[in-house]
Backbone as CSV, one residue per row, in Angstrom:
resi,resn,N_x,N_y,N_z,CA_x,CA_y,CA_z,C_x,C_y,C_z
1,MET,-14.989,56.949,6.617,-15.115,55.634,7.281,-13.547,54.701,7.524
2,LYS,-13.486,54.103,8.656,-12.193,53.314,8.770,-12.126,51.987,7.949
3,PRO,-11.231,51.740,7.307,-10.927,50.521,6.324,-11.026,49.409,7.496
4,LEU,-11.412,48.138,6.983,-11.597,47.065,7.820,-10.132,46.638,8.456
5,ILE,-9.469,46.601,7.178,-7.938,46.089,7.664,-6.981,47.342,7.406
6,PRO,-6.346,47.602,8.516,-5.269,48.761,8.266,-4.288,48.423,7.197
7,ALA,-3.963,49.563,6.501,-3.145,49.062,5.484,-1.523,48.725,5.785
8,GLU,-1.329,48.726,6.949,0.180,48.373,7.098,-0.009,46.790,7.378
9,GLN,-1.509,46.371,7.546,-1.475,44.810,7.698,-1.904,44.006,6.531
10,VAL,-2.280,44.978,5.312,-2.653,44.563,4.003,-1.792,43.390,3.405
11,TRP,-0.579,43.936,3.366,0.623,43.404,2.797,1.164,42.077,3.397
12,TRP,0.642,42.049,4.688,1.312,40.962,5.534,-0.051,39.763,5.202
13,ARG,-1.094,39.981,5.000,-2.068,39.186,4.617,-2.111,38.806,3.261
14,GLY,-1.576,39.570,2.467,-1.499,39.101,1.062,-0.144,38.138,0.978
15,LEU,0.687,38.506,1.696,2.120,37.599,2.060,1.537,36.315,2.327
16,GLY,0.626,36.262,3.264,0.122,35.133,3.996,-0.526,34.061,3.294
17,LEU,-1.653,34.892,2.387,-2.154,34.252,1.528,-1.181,33.689,0.204
18,GLY,-0.297,34.432,-0.115,0.673,33.945,-1.437,1.479,32.667,-0.907
19,CYS,1.932,32.573,0.570,2.618,31.337,1.288,1.336,30.080,1.157
20,PHE,0.155,30.421,1.466,-0.669,29.387,1.520,-1.014,28.900,0.497
21,LEU,-1.164,29.774,-0.676,-1.266,28.947,-2.003,-0.123,28.382,-2.980
22,LEU,1.021,28.780,-2.196,2.341,28.304,-2.606,2.352,26.758,-2.143
23,TRP,2.086,26.578,-0.792,1.860,25.417,-0.038,1.239,24.428,-0.788
24,VAL,-0.192,25.088,-0.995,-1.246,23.900,-1.592,-0.521,23.675,-2.871
25,ALA,-0.042,24.293,-3.658,0.451,24.076,-5.031,1.490,22.870,-4.792
26,HIS,2.154,23.287,-4.063,3.194,21.988,-3.468,2.621,20.756,-3.133
27,ALA,1.728,21.064,-2.211,1.397,19.874,-1.686,0.408,18.903,-2.815
28,ALA,-0.075,19.652,-3.639,-0.828,18.668,-4.946,0.208,18.223,-5.590
29,GLY,1.385,19.022,-5.852,2.386,18.438,-6.764,3.027,17.135,-6.104
30,GLN,3.128,17.092,-4.664,3.673,15.931,-4.024,2.610,15.051,-4.160
31,THR,1.115,15.131,-4.046,-0.070,14.123,-4.085,0.468,13.439,-5.425
32,ALA,0.602,14.140,-6.391,0.707,13.498,-7.772,2.008,12.814,-7.813
33,VAL,3.071,13.024,-7.062,4.209,12.236,-7.228,4.130,11.016,-6.215
34,ILE,3.285,10.974,-5.413,3.101,9.938,-4.498,2.254,8.777,-5.434
35,GLY,1.314,9.767,-5.861,0.319,8.556,-6.681,0.838,8.007,-7.966
36,ALA,1.686,8.558,-8.484,2.455,7.853,-9.645,3.432,6.907,-8.819
37,SER,3.917,7.357,-7.653,5.146,5.888,-7.034,4.146,4.883,-6.382
38,ALA,2.943,5.217,-5.944,1.969,4.255,-5.964,1.673,3.328,-7.028
39,ASN,1.257,4.137,-8.014,0.877,3.045,-9.329,2.032,2.141,-9.731
40,SER,3.256,2.867,-9.710,4.353,2.017,-10.189,4.878,0.917,-9.285
41,ALA,4.506,0.986,-7.729,4.959,0.028,-7.069,3.692,-1.034,-7.214
42,TRP,2.476,-0.573,-7.278,1.373,-1.657,-7.665,1.715,-2.317,-9.010
43,THR,2.126,-1.986,-9.975,2.499,-2.589,-11.350,3.366,-3.243,-10.986
44,SER,4.750,-3.068,-10.366,5.575,-4.079,-9.698,4.959,-5.128,-9.080
45,LEU,4.150,-4.953,-8.135,3.767,-5.976,-7.278,2.807,-6.947,-8.081
46,THR,1.940,-6.505,-9.006,0.946,-7.165,-9.957,1.826,-7.960,-10.727
47,ALA,2.924,-7.578,-11.130,3.983,-8.169,-12.280,4.680,-9.451,-11.580
48,ALA,4.874,-9.286,-10.069,5.933,-10.063,-9.379,5.049,-11.367,-9.069
49,GLN,3.656,-11.627,-9.172,2.898,-12.563,-8.963,3.257,-13.671,-10.036
50,PRO,3.588,-14.844,-9.326,3.798,-16.042,-10.036,2.634,-16.445,-11.086
51,SER,2.937,-16.826,-12.615,1.652,-17.324,-13.303,1.331,-18.872,-12.898
52,ALA,0.004,-19.182,-12.958,-0.462,-20.233,-12.764,0.470,-21.633,-13.275
53,GLY,0.739,-21.231,-14.542,1.004,-22.541,-15.482,2.441,-22.350,-15.360
54,SER,3.170,-22.010,-14.540,4.542,-21.852,-14.094,5.159,-23.380,-14.010
55,SER,6.388,-23.380,-14.662,7.030,-24.809,-14.666,8.236,-24.628,-13.645
56,ALA,7.982,-23.812,-12.524,9.058,-23.740,-11.363,9.113,-24.950,-10.446
57,THR,10.192,-24.983,-9.949,10.205,-25.788,-8.863,9.538,-25.651,-7.638
58,PRO,8.977,-26.666,-6.610,8.523,-26.003,-5.309,9.144,-24.995,-4.910
59,ALA,10.422,-25.026,-4.698,11.517,-24.338,-4.094,11.379,-22.602,-4.661
60,GLN,11.324,-22.878,-6.238,11.267,-21.626,-6.767,9.953,-21.016,-6.596
61,LEU,8.913,-21.745,-6.626,7.594,-21.075,-6.469,7.625,-20.703,-4.958
62,ALA,8.061,-21.497,-4.131,7.718,-20.628,-2.997,8.536,-19.451,-2.780
63,ALA,9.785,-19.390,-3.302,10.624,-18.255,-3.206,9.717,-17.031,-3.791
64,GLN,9.367,-17.249,-5.195,8.334,-15.923,-5.929,7.284,-15.839,-5.081
65,LEU,6.336,-16.773,-4.296,5.488,-16.285,-3.453,5.878,-15.386,-2.548
66,ILE,6.960,-15.779,-1.755,7.760,-15.117,-0.845,8.031,-13.519,-1.212
67,GLN,8.520,-13.257,-2.563,9.045,-12.193,-3.055,7.580,-11.564,-3.235
68,THR,6.517,-11.854,-3.719,5.482,-11.350,-3.898,4.632,-10.848,-2.531
69,ALA,5.046,-11.650,-1.589,4.217,-11.127,-0.228,5.171,-10.029,0.357
70,ALA,6.524,-10.072,0.092,7.375,-8.735,0.753,6.804,-7.701,-0.267
71,ALA,6.580,-7.627,-1.681,6.156,-6.505,-2.445,5.031,-6.134,-1.952
72,ALA,4.063,-6.974,-1.680,2.947,-6.628,-0.931,2.939,-6.048,0.417
73,HIS,3.850,-6.348,1.102,3.818,-5.714,2.262,4.381,-4.017,2.347
74,ALA,5.615,-4.303,1.299,5.943,-2.885,0.891,5.358,-1.757,0.593
75,PHE,4.260,-2.380,-0.078,3.188,-1.530,-0.963,2.328,-0.764,0.125
76,TYR,1.626,-1.879,1.121,0.707,-1.358,1.914,1.420,-0.583,3.207
77,THR,2.619,-0.665,3.541,3.202,-0.118,4.348,3.912,1.388,3.956
78,GLY,4.008,1.426,2.557,4.592,2.330,2.094,3.529,3.446,1.374
79,TYR,2.207,3.043,1.269,1.169,3.722,0.786,-0.002,3.399,1.417
80,PRO,-0.092,3.507,2.916,-1.115,3.000,3.670,-2.631,3.526,3.291
81,SER,-2.577,4.856,2.716,-3.836,5.420,2.393,-4.364,5.139,1.180
82,ASP,-3.467,4.312,0.374,-4.019,4.167,-1.097,-5.427,3.256,-1.218
83,ALA,-6.120,3.273,-2.023,-7.242,2.340,-2.172,-6.796,1.071,-2.209
84,ARG,-5.702,0.591,-2.497,-5.271,-0.771,-2.800,-4.368,-1.370,-2.049
85,ALA,-4.191,-0.731,-0.719,-3.528,-1.112,0.446,-4.347,-2.545,0.722
86,ALA,-5.412,-2.403,1.326,-6.122,-3.516,1.480,-5.948,-4.920,0.491
87,ALA,-6.095,-4.560,-0.649,-5.959,-5.601,-1.732,-4.239,-5.947,-1.274
88,ALA,-3.491,-5.100,-1.211,-1.899,-5.686,-1.115,-1.780,-6.447,0.387
89,GLN,-2.585,-6.141,1.331,-2.589,-6.976,2.541,-3.072,-8.585,2.112
90,LYS,-4.184,-8.600,1.319,-4.665,-9.889,1.058,-3.568,-10.487,0.134
91,ILE,-3.192,-9.862,-0.963,-2.091,-10.713,-1.575,-1.018,-11.074,-0.964
92,GLU,-0.320,-10.428,0.299,0.585,-10.686,1.162,0.053,-11.917,1.995
93,ALA,-0.905,-12.016,2.560,-1.544,-13.081,3.215,-1.644,-14.348,2.368
94,LEU,-2.184,-14.476,1.245,-2.402,-15.323,0.272,-1.255,-15.836,-0.452
95,SER,-0.139,-15.182,-0.525,1.041,-15.450,-1.074,1.768,-16.040,-0.031
96,THR,1.707,-15.584,1.071,2.367,-16.631,2.263,1.750,-17.816,2.702
97,LEU,0.524,-17.680,2.381,-0.227,-19.269,2.584,0.172,-20.007,1.369
98,GLY,-0.166,-19.739,0.309,0.875,-20.321,-0.857,2.001,-21.010,-0.614
99,ALA,3.084,-20.290,-0.140,4.528,-20.555,0.001,4.348,-21.687,1.115
100,ALA,3.475,-21.666,1.927,3.300,-22.353,3.238,2.852,-23.860,2.356
101,GLU,1.775,-23.761,1.686,1.483,-25.157,0.966,2.646,-25.655,-0.012
102,VAL,3.494,-25.029,-0.281,4.535,-25.570,-1.247,5.527,-26.135,-0.300
103,ASP,6.006,-25.325,0.827,7.041,-25.677,1.572,6.664,-25.240,3.031
104,PRO,5.913,-26.430,3.639,5.314,-26.034,4.998,6.561,-25.821,6.086
105,THR,7.573,-26.367,5.816,8.633,-26.437,7.043,9.019,-25.030,7.192
106,ASP,9.324,-24.165,6.117,10.112,-23.027,6.247,8.779,-21.894,6.641
107,TYR,7.650,-22.015,5.892,6.677,-20.902,5.920,5.478,-21.160,6.562
108,LYS,5.251,-21.859,7.163,3.923,-22.263,8.063,3.737,-21.366,9.132
109,SER,4.281,-21.294,9.978,4.354,-20.319,10.982,4.066,-19.151,10.907
110,SER,4.845,-18.371,9.658,4.494,-16.903,9.350,3.195,-16.963,8.521
111,ALA,2.900,-17.840,7.730,1.830,-18.003,7.215,0.356,-18.006,7.826
112,VAL,0.448,-18.761,8.999,-0.548,-18.706,9.819,-0.553,-17.633,10.833
113,THR,0.337,-16.978,11.185,0.280,-15.744,11.812,-0.381,-14.628,10.961
114,LEU,0.189,-14.550,9.679,-0.230,-13.707,8.665,-1.555,-13.634,8.213
115,ALA,-2.060,-14.948,8.312,-3.758,-15.122,7.981,-4.490,-14.906,8.913
116,THR,-4.102,-15.066,10.332,-4.896,-15.000,11.369,-5.104,-13.517,11.687
117,ALA,-4.001,-12.733,11.622,-3.923,-11.300,11.681,-4.809,-10.866,10.726
118,PHE,-4.984,-11.381,9.618,-5.809,-10.656,8.304,-6.981,-11.093,8.729
119,ARG,-7.518,-12.054,9.185,-8.953,-12.656,9.222,-9.383,-11.882,10.415
120,ASN,-8.634,-11.500,11.473,-9.129,-10.824,12.765,-9.254,-9.297,12.288
121,ASN,-8.836,-8.594,11.270,-8.606,-7.192,11.008,-10.059,-6.891,10.668
122,THR,-10.972,-6.645,11.301,-12.289,-5.999,10.900,-12.471,-4.824,10.273
123,SER,-11.391,-3.903,9.829,-11.497,-2.988,9.064,-11.494,-3.372,7.476
124,LEU,-10.812,-4.692,7.509,-11.112,-5.444,5.904,-12.506,-5.755,5.410
125,ALA,-12.530,-5.921,4.391,-14.094,-6.429,3.879,-14.034,-7.834,4.260
126,VAL,-15.320,-8.201,4.685,-15.629,-9.597,5.033,-15.129,-10.586,4.105
127,SER,-15.624,-10.199,2.787,-15.332,-11.094,1.612,-13.855,-11.565,1.663
128,ASP,-12.867,-10.510,1.759,-11.335,-10.730,1.653,-11.098,-11.456,2.766
129,ARG,-11.759,-11.285,4.120,-11.158,-11.988,5.201,-11.370,-13.481,5.185
130,ILE,-12.915,-13.693,4.503,-13.299,-15.037,4.152,-12.126,-15.933,2.960
131,ASP,-11.878,-15.310,1.790,-11.166,-15.832,1.088,-9.708,-16.075,1.728
132,VAL,-9.191,-15.557,2.835,-7.958,-15.884,3.205,-8.108,-17.202,4.686
133,ALA,-9.394,-17.443,4.566,-9.542,-18.322,5.637,-9.157,-19.718,5.074
């Protein structure tokens, strides 16, 4: 009876399977590293949000809100497939709107642009889009 795979090809197939398994293990390790990085970035983002009872001046509050918006933007562009990417987009829009309320001269146009784009993005949850309205 003839073997299904000739003997001279068996080691090639074993080598290919070994390389594939090595690649899968490497990819799984990279996913864990990306997940840890995303968790760290999310923690930094949520810590960057100004507290409600802050005694900051309007200019300081606007600057803090813009920093939060920038951190949110960095999060969802850096980790677009993360489950929290849409929440980061919402944080960016709301933070920019908040900065525009405090200092309309500097932030109104960018806030309107961001909020409009967020509300028009049908891939986001309707409730989130309403919150930004």
